[in-house]
N, C-alpha and C positions, 0 to 999 in steps of 0.2 A: 933966200927962202924959195923952196920949190913949190911947183903947182902940179896937182894931180890931174889925171885925164878928165876928172869931173869938174875942174876949175877951182878946187879948194886949195888955199894956200896952206902949206905944211912946213913945219920947221924941220921935219925929217925928210931926207932925200930918197928914202927907199920905199916907205909906205906912207900914205896920206894919214895925217893926224886926225882928220875928220871922218873919212869913210873907210880907211884901211886899204884903199886901192893901191896896187903896185905902181910905183912911180918910175918911169924910165925903164931901163933894162936890168933891174935887180933880179938876181937869180937866187932861188931857194937852194940851200944846202941840204941834201937829203939826210934824214936821221938814221944813223947806223943802228941796225937792229940785229939782234941775234937770230940765227937761222931757226925758223919754225915758230918765232914769237909774233905776237900781234902788235900792230903799231900802237905806241903809247904804253906798252907793257914794260915794266921794269924787268931787268935781267933776272932770271930764276923764277918769274911769275907765270902762272898758267893763264890762258885766255880769260879775259874779264877781270884780271887782277887777283885771281884766287891762287894762293900758294899751293903747289902740289903736295899731296900727303906723302908721308914717309914710305919708301919702297917703290917698286915698279911692278907692272903686271907680269905675273909668272907665265902667262900665255903668249903675249906678244912683245913684252919688254918696254912698253910705253909707260912713262912716269904716271904714277897713280894720282888722280884728282877725284876725290869723293869716293862713293861706294862702288860705282861701276866704272870699268875701264872705258875711256872715250873712244878707243880704237876697236876693241873686240867685244865689249860688253861684259867682261869678266866681273863676277860679283866677289869683291874682296872680303866682304863680311862672311860669305858662305865658306870661304877657305880658312877662316880663323878657327883655332881650336876652341871647343866649347868652354864656356865659363865654368870654372870649378864649382861643383855643387856641394852644398853642405851635406855631409853624410848624416843620414837619419840616426837618431839616438839608438843605441843597442837595445833590443827587445829582451825582456827577461826570458830566461830559458823555461820551456814548458815543464810542468811538474813530472817527475818520472812516473811512467805507467806501471801499474802492478803487473807482475809476471802472470801469464795465463796459467790457470790451474792445470796441473798434470793429470793426464787421463790415465787412470789405473784400469787395466784390462780386467774383465770379469775373472773371478777365481776359477781355476780349473784343477782337476786332480794333478798331482805332482807329475805323474807320468803321461798326462794329456789324454788318458783313456776315458771312454764313456762308461756310464753306469747303466747296468741292465738288470731287470728283474725277470727271473725264470719261474714260471708257475707250473707246478706239477701236483699230482696226487701222491701223498706219502702214506704207504701202507703201515709202516711202523708207528707213525703218529696216530693213525686211525685206531690201531690196536690199543694204544695207550689210553685213548679216549674211551674206548669200550670198556677197558679194564677199570677205569675210574668210575664208570657208571654215570647215571644221570637220568632224569625223567624221560628224555626222548632218545637216549643213546641206542637202545635196542632197535628203534625204528629206523635208524639211519644205516644204510648199507654203503659199502665201498664201491665206487664206480668200476664197471667192467673195463671201460676204456676212457682214458682222459689224456688227450694229446698235450704235449708240452707247448706252452705259449711263452713268448718273449716280449717284453715291453722295455723300450729305451726310455730312460728317465730324462726329462727335460723341463725347463722352467724352474720355478721356485717351489712348487708343491705338486705332488702326484697323489691323488686320492685312490684308495683301494676299497672295493665293496661290490654291492649288487645294485644294478640300475633300478630306479623307482620313478616312473613317470608321474605318478600322483603326488609324490613328495618333491619332484624336481631334482632328483639326485642322479647325476650322470658321471660316475667316477672314471678317471683316465684308465685305470686297470679294472675293467669290468669283469667280475666273476659270476655273472648271471648264468653262464653255461649255455648249452648243456656240456657236460653234466653240471648240475647246480649243487653246491655245498650248502645245505640248509642252515649250517651253523655260522655262516658268514653274515654279518650285519650289512645293512644298506650302506653305511659309511663305517667301515671297520677300523682302518688305520689310514694315516696320512704320512707320506714320505716327504721330508722337508730338506731342501738343499741348504748346505752350510756355506758361509763365505769362503772357506778354503777349497770349495769344490766337492767336498764329501757330502754324504747324505745321512739323515737321521730318520727315525720312525717314532710316531706318537700315536697312542690309542686314545681317541677322544671320548671313549666310554662305551665300547661295544658290549653286547649282551653276554658273550662267551669268553671275552678276554683274548690276549695275544701273548705268544711266547717268542723270545729271541734266543736262539741257540739252547732251547729247552727250559729257559727261565722265564716265568711270567713277568711282564713289565707293568708297573702301576699305571692306571689310567691318567692321562694328561701329562705324563712325564716323557720328555724327549730322550731317546736313547740313540747314541751314535752307532753307525753301522760301519763295518769293514768288509773288505772283499771276502766273499765266501760265507758271510753270515746267512742263517736261515731263519725266516719268520714263519711261525705256524699260527694258523687261525682256522676257525670253524671246526669241522669234524675230520677233515683229511687234507686240507689245502696247505701247501708249502710254497713259500716265496724265497728263492735263493738269490741273494744280491751278489752281482759280479762287477768287477771294475777291470776293463781291459778287453 
């Protein structure tokens, strides 16, 4: 039976059975360890007994242990491809929108020409009025000078007559004069634009009536006009309609 340096009797001759002290000259055999491993770690284990995760650091090549590389700090989770996302359910297609309305340009004469009214004094018409007689025909004379006047037709309506401030009548074709035709009413006729770009004339009820190409037109009736038509009103006034 061996005795340890502390005086304990021990059945073992290398270490004391009581205090574990080395007895004599026993020599410890070093534990063979894998390069880079910690003492007491099993082969293939990371420090602390943690098994390395699958793969190695793509930056420095050190085996992966956990989320971050213990050598360079590389974040393995950040390098992972994103988890597949569930595609959102398809949305119903929006209802078809109605087509915008077509813009139809305003109607114009077929040849694109403008309409004009030329106002003159017509001696032949004056003579026919005198021949027909009337209560005031003899008192009306033919003007010695009446310059030709031109009016461009525009808008939807053009009134023809003699201006009256008291009645608030301001026709677009004002025949007040001088010279003034006393047979023209304050509002004698109205020229009306048609959808196709042509024009018509209507007598709303003048005192002395209206003629188109020598024929009297009924009051309130719309009469279509053509290029070259002549409208007579009053005692000697002629309106020649031209297109172009």
